[in-house]
N, CA, C and O of each residue as an XYZ file, in Angstrom:
376
protein
N    -250.830     56.623   -247.988
C    -250.222     57.039   -249.226
C    -248.725     56.732   -249.232
O    -248.166     56.396   -250.276
N    -248.079     56.844   -248.083
C    -246.656     56.553   -247.973
C    -246.367     55.102   -248.361
O    -245.368     54.816   -249.020
N    -247.242     54.199   -247.949
C    -247.050     52.784   -248.255
C    -247.172     52.544   -249.752
O    -246.379     51.803   -250.333
N    -248.160     53.167   -250.375
C    -248.350     53.001   -251.815
C    -247.131     53.508   -252.583
O    -246.669     52.855   -253.519
N    -246.611     54.669   -252.190
C    -245.424     55.216   -252.845
C    -244.226     54.282   -252.669
O    -243.460     54.068   -253.609
N    -244.067     53.736   -251.483
C    -242.959     52.829   -251.219
C    -243.086     51.560   -252.061
O    -242.094     51.065   -252.595
N    -244.291     51.041   -252.179
C    -244.502     49.828   -252.968
C    -244.237     50.098   -254.446
O    -243.565     49.310   -255.112
N    -244.758     51.200   -254.956
C    -244.534     51.554   -256.364
C    -243.042     51.744   -256.620
O    -242.511     51.226   -257.602
N    -242.371     52.475   -255.751
C    -240.934     52.699   -255.914
C    -240.150     51.392   -255.812
O    -239.208     51.171   -256.574
N    -240.531     50.535   -254.883
C    -239.847     49.250   -254.719
C    -239.971     48.371   -255.951
O    -238.991     47.776   -256.399
N    -241.174     48.292   -256.498
C    -241.365     47.471   -257.686
C    -240.732     48.108   -258.919
O    -240.250     47.395   -259.798
N    -240.726     49.439   -258.998
C    -240.047     50.116   -260.107
C    -238.551     49.812   -260.062
O    -237.931     49.565   -261.097
N    -237.983     49.831   -258.875
C    -236.565     49.497   -258.722
C    -236.277     48.054   -259.084
O    -235.269     47.763   -259.727
N    -237.149     47.152   -258.677
C    -236.963     45.730   -258.986
C    -237.045     45.492   -260.494
O    -236.255     44.725   -261.047
N    -237.988     46.141   -261.152
C    -238.129     45.988   -262.602
C    -236.926     46.588   -263.317
O    -236.404     45.994   -264.260
N    -236.485     47.757   -262.874
C    -235.321     48.401   -263.493
C    -234.075     47.531   -263.342
O    -233.291     47.396   -264.281
N    -233.898     46.950   -262.175
C    -232.744     46.086   -261.944
C    -232.782     44.874   -262.863
O    -231.750     44.487   -263.412
N    -233.942     44.272   -263.038
C    -234.050     43.111   -263.914
C    -233.838     43.477   -265.382
O    -233.221     42.714   -266.127
N    -234.339     44.627   -265.799
C    -234.103     45.072   -267.172
C    -232.610     45.288   -267.403
O    -232.070     44.880   -268.431
N    -231.950     45.928   -266.445
C    -230.510     46.156   -266.549
C    -229.755     44.836   -266.631
O    -228.884     44.664   -267.483
N    -230.089     43.913   -265.750
C    -229.399     42.621   -265.724
C    -229.605     41.865   -267.036
O    -228.653     41.324   -267.599
N    -230.829     41.827   -267.516
C    -231.114     41.109   -268.759
C    -230.410     41.749   -269.949
O    -229.931     41.045   -270.837
N    -230.345     43.068   -269.974
C    -229.663     43.762   -271.070
C    -228.175     43.456   -271.058
O    -227.598     43.124   -272.094
N    -227.554     43.566   -269.897
C    -226.118     43.286   -269.787
C    -225.850     41.820   -270.121
O    -224.876     41.511   -270.807
N    -226.693     40.929   -269.647
C    -226.506     39.494   -269.887
C    -226.537     39.172   -271.380
O    -225.797     38.302   -271.840
N    -227.370     39.855   -272.127
C    -227.490     39.586   -273.566
C    -226.307     40.124   -274.369
O    -226.006     39.604   -275.443
N    -225.639     41.148   -273.867
C    -224.531     41.745   -274.597
C    -223.155     41.335   -274.082
O    -222.159     41.530   -274.779
N    -223.079     40.777   -272.885
C    -221.795     40.413   -272.291
C    -221.814     38.935   -271.917
O    -222.522     38.526   -270.996
N    -221.038     38.147   -272.632
C    -221.005     36.704   -272.384
C    -220.439     36.370   -270.998
O    -220.698     35.289   -270.469
N    -219.671     37.288   -270.412
C    -219.068     37.046   -269.099
C    -219.911     37.572   -267.935
O    -219.485     37.503   -266.782
N    -221.097     38.094   -268.227
C    -221.963     38.628   -267.160
C    -222.416     37.486   -266.247
O    -222.626     36.364   -266.708
N    -222.563     37.774   -264.964
C    -223.042     36.737   -264.037
C    -224.415     36.233   -264.468
O    -225.261     37.026   -264.882
N    -224.643     34.940   -264.377
C    -225.906     34.335   -264.781
C    -226.799     34.120   -263.557
O    -227.057     32.988   -263.150
N    -227.255     35.211   -262.993
C    -228.142     35.176   -261.834
C    -229.446     34.472   -262.192
O    -230.068     33.838   -261.339
N    -229.859     34.583   -263.456
C    -231.090     33.923   -263.897
C    -230.984     32.407   -263.745
O    -231.950     31.758   -263.345
N    -229.826     31.840   -264.057
C    -229.647     30.391   -263.917
C    -229.645     29.973   -262.446
O    -230.167     28.916   -262.089
N    -229.062     30.802   -261.614
C    -229.063     30.527   -260.182
C    -230.499     30.522   -259.643
O    -230.869     29.652   -258.854
N    -231.295     31.495   -260.074
C    -232.694     31.557   -259.666
C    -233.497     30.374   -260.168
O    -234.334     29.836   -259.442
N    -233.248     29.962   -261.416
C    -233.956     28.813   -261.973
C    -233.636     27.544   -261.194
O    -234.522     26.739   -260.908
N    -232.361     27.374   -260.855
C    -231.959     26.201   -260.081
C    -232.591     26.217   -258.686
O    -233.060     25.188   -258.199
N    -232.600     27.383   -258.056
C    -233.188     27.498   -256.720
C    -234.683     27.197   -256.752
O    -235.194     26.499   -255.876
N    -235.385     27.718   -257.754
C    -236.819     27.461   -257.859
C    -237.088     25.986   -258.117
O    -237.967     25.399   -257.487
N    -236.344     25.383   -259.034
C    -236.526     23.963   -259.337
C    -236.278     23.090   -258.119
O    -237.064     22.191   -257.819
N    -235.193     23.355   -257.423
C    -234.876     22.552   -256.230
C    -235.925     22.734   -255.132
O    -236.305     21.779   -254.455
N    -236.382     23.971   -254.969
C    -237.397     24.236   -253.940
C    -238.691     23.495   -254.242
O    -239.274     22.868   -253.357
N    -239.135     23.565   -255.480
C    -240.371     22.876   -255.852
C    -240.202     21.364   -255.760
O    -241.107     20.669   -255.300
N    -239.055     20.848   -256.191
C    -238.806     19.405   -256.108
C    -238.774     18.925   -254.666
O    -239.233     17.822   -254.370
N    -238.236     19.744   -253.765
C    -238.193     19.337   -252.356
C    -239.590     19.292   -251.736
O    -239.809     18.616   -250.731
N    -240.527     20.016   -252.342
C    -241.918     19.999   -251.885
C    -242.751     18.985   -252.662
O    -243.977     18.956   -252.551
N    -242.069     18.151   -253.452
C    -242.714     17.151   -254.300
C    -243.690     17.773   -255.290
O    -244.736     17.199   -255.594
N    -243.334     18.962   -255.790
C    -244.132     19.636   -256.808
C    -243.365     19.608   -258.118
O    -242.135     19.632   -258.131
N    -244.094     19.556   -259.208
C    -243.452     19.539   -260.519
C    -242.903     20.919   -260.851
O    -243.601     21.926   -260.732
N    -241.662     20.949   -261.261
C    -241.010     22.211   -261.601
C    -241.264     22.536   -263.071
O    -241.223     21.642   -263.916
N    -241.528     23.807   -263.385
C    -241.676     24.170   -264.791
C    -240.335     24.017   -265.509
O    -239.287     23.941   -264.868
N    -240.375     23.975   -266.818
C    -239.155     23.844   -267.610
C    -239.134     24.909   -268.699
O    -240.151     25.538   -268.988
N    -237.975     25.100   -269.292
C    -237.831     25.998   -270.427
C    -238.247     27.426   -270.136
O    -237.875     28.006   -269.116
N    -239.034     27.985   -271.060
C    -239.473     29.378   -270.917
C    -240.386     29.577   -269.720
O    -240.402     30.659   -269.132
N    -241.149     28.552   -269.348
C    -242.018     28.667   -268.172
C    -241.186     28.798   -266.894
O    -241.547     29.549   -265.988
N    -240.078     28.066   -266.826
C    -239.186     28.175   -265.669
C    -238.550     29.559   -265.625
O    -238.457     30.169   -264.560
N    -238.113     30.052   -266.777
C    -237.525     31.385   -266.862
C    -238.531     32.446   -266.417
O    -238.195     33.323   -265.622
N    -239.752     32.371   -266.923
C    -240.789     33.357   -266.578
C    -241.146     33.296   -265.092
O    -241.320     34.334   -264.454
N    -241.255     32.094   -264.542
C    -241.579     31.946   -263.122
C    -240.463     32.508   -262.250
O    -240.723     33.149   -261.232
N    -239.225     32.264   -262.653
C    -238.078     32.783   -261.901
C    -238.025     34.303   -261.972
O    -237.781     34.965   -260.963
N    -238.251     34.854   -263.155
C    -238.240     36.304   -263.321
C    -239.354     36.954   -262.499
O    -239.131     37.970   -261.842
N    -240.537     36.375   -262.535
C    -241.659     36.902   -261.749
C    -241.349     36.843   -260.252
O    -241.593     37.803   -259.522
N    -240.814     35.719   -259.809
C    -240.458     35.579   -258.402
C    -239.393     36.577   -257.977
O    -239.439     37.114   -256.870
N    -238.443     36.818   -258.854
C    -237.375     37.781   -258.568
C    -237.941     39.188   -258.441
O    -237.591     39.918   -257.514
N    -238.807     39.569   -259.363
C    -239.406     40.904   -259.310
C    -240.273     41.062   -258.072
O    -240.226     42.102   -257.414
N    -241.062     40.050   -257.745
C    -241.931     40.130   -256.567
C    -241.109     40.214   -255.282
O    -241.359     41.075   -254.439
N    -240.132     39.324   -255.134
C    -239.354     39.322   -253.887
C    -238.518     40.593   -253.752
O    -238.460     41.176   -252.669
N    -237.871     41.032   -254.831
C    -237.090     42.267   -254.761
C    -237.997     43.480   -254.568
O    -237.638     44.412   -253.850
N    -239.158     43.474   -255.199
C    -240.097     44.585   -255.037
C    -240.520     44.748   -253.589
O    -240.581     45.864   -253.074
N    -240.812     43.637   -252.937
C    -241.196     43.683   -251.520
C    -240.014     44.166   -250.666
O    -240.179     45.001   -249.777
N    -238.847     43.636   -250.945
C    -237.647     44.005   -250.195
C    -237.346     45.497   -250.352
O    -237.107     46.192   -249.365
N    -237.358     45.983   -251.590
C    -237.071     47.393   -251.833
C    -238.162     48.297   -251.272
O    -237.876     49.413   -250.840
N    -239.398     47.832   -251.272
C    -240.498     48.614   -250.699
C    -240.289     48.849   -249.206
O    -240.622     49.908   -248.675
N    -239.737     47.850   -248.549
C    -239.485     47.982   -247.109
C    -238.515     49.123   -246.819
O    -238.625     49.780   -245.784
N    -237.579     49.359   -247.713
C    -236.632     50.463   -247.536
C    -237.387     51.789   -247.538
O    -237.129     52.656   -246.704
N    -238.321     51.944   -248.476
C    -239.091     53.176   -248.567
C    -240.028     53.385   -247.397
O    -240.342     54.523   -247.050
N    -240.476     52.306   -246.787
C    -241.386     52.418   -245.647
C    -240.653     52.795   -244.367
O    -241.285     53.120   -243.362
N    -239.333     52.755   -244.395
C    -238.552     53.037   -243.192
C    -238.431     54.527   -242.902
O    -237.841     54.912   -241.892
N    -238.973     55.354   -243.757
C    -238.919     56.797   -243.537
C    -237.918     57.470   -244.454
O    -237.022     56.828   -245.002
N    -238.087     58.792   -244.615
C    -237.246     59.547   -245.546
C    -235.864     59.865   -244.999
O    -234.927     60.094   -245.765
N    -235.737     59.879   -243.715
C    -234.459     60.239   -243.120
C    -233.390     59.219   -243.517
O    -233.544     58.020   -243.284
N    -232.320     59.706   -244.110
C    -231.197     58.875   -244.550
C    -231.628     57.752   -245.503
O    -231.078     56.652   -245.452
N    -232.605     58.026   -246.367
C    -233.143     56.999   -247.248
C    -232.066     56.413   -248.167
O    -232.080     55.214   -248.444
N    -231.128     57.251   -248.642
C    -230.094     56.759   -249.539
C    -229.089     55.859   -248.809
O    -228.591     54.883   -249.371
N    -228.806     56.196   -247.575
C    -227.913     55.362   -246.777
C    -228.582     54.022   -246.496
O    -227.947     52.974   -246.616
N    -229.861     54.048   -246.123
C    -230.597     52.809   -245.873
C    -230.636     51.945   -247.118
O    -230.439     50.732   -247.047
N    -230.890     52.571   -248.261
C    -230.936     51.834   -249.512
C    -229.604     51.218   -249.865
O    -229.546     50.073   -250.313
N    -228.520     51.972   -249.667
C    -227.183     51.470   -249.970
C    -226.807     50.306   -249.056
O    -226.206     49.328   -249.501
N    -227.160     50.418   -247.786
C    -226.853     49.341   -246.840
C    -227.663     48.091   -247.174
O    -227.132     46.980   -247.157
N    -228.927     48.270   -247.471
C    -229.789     47.127   -247.789
C    -229.397     46.489   -249.114
O    -229.521     45.276   -249.288
N    -228.921     47.316   -250.053
C    -228.554     46.793   -251.380
C    -227.274     46.020   -251.333
O    -226.821     45.513   -252.359
């Protein structure tokens, strides 16, 4: 049960972070464009493997999905480390 809670919490945090980033990005022209960095990284990675990279909205969706999955797994690991000093662990990992 501890693992399930950690996974749910990790993915909830990843989704919340992406919602926050997307909201700020839409209202602030000077916000960091992490989405573009992710799109470039995904395109280059797929091209280096001789795979066709998605474009347009498909590239955006693939990057967003990859970001949520990777951050969800990363944040879940924090929750699996135990309750002791959980906020300190989270702050250090973040």
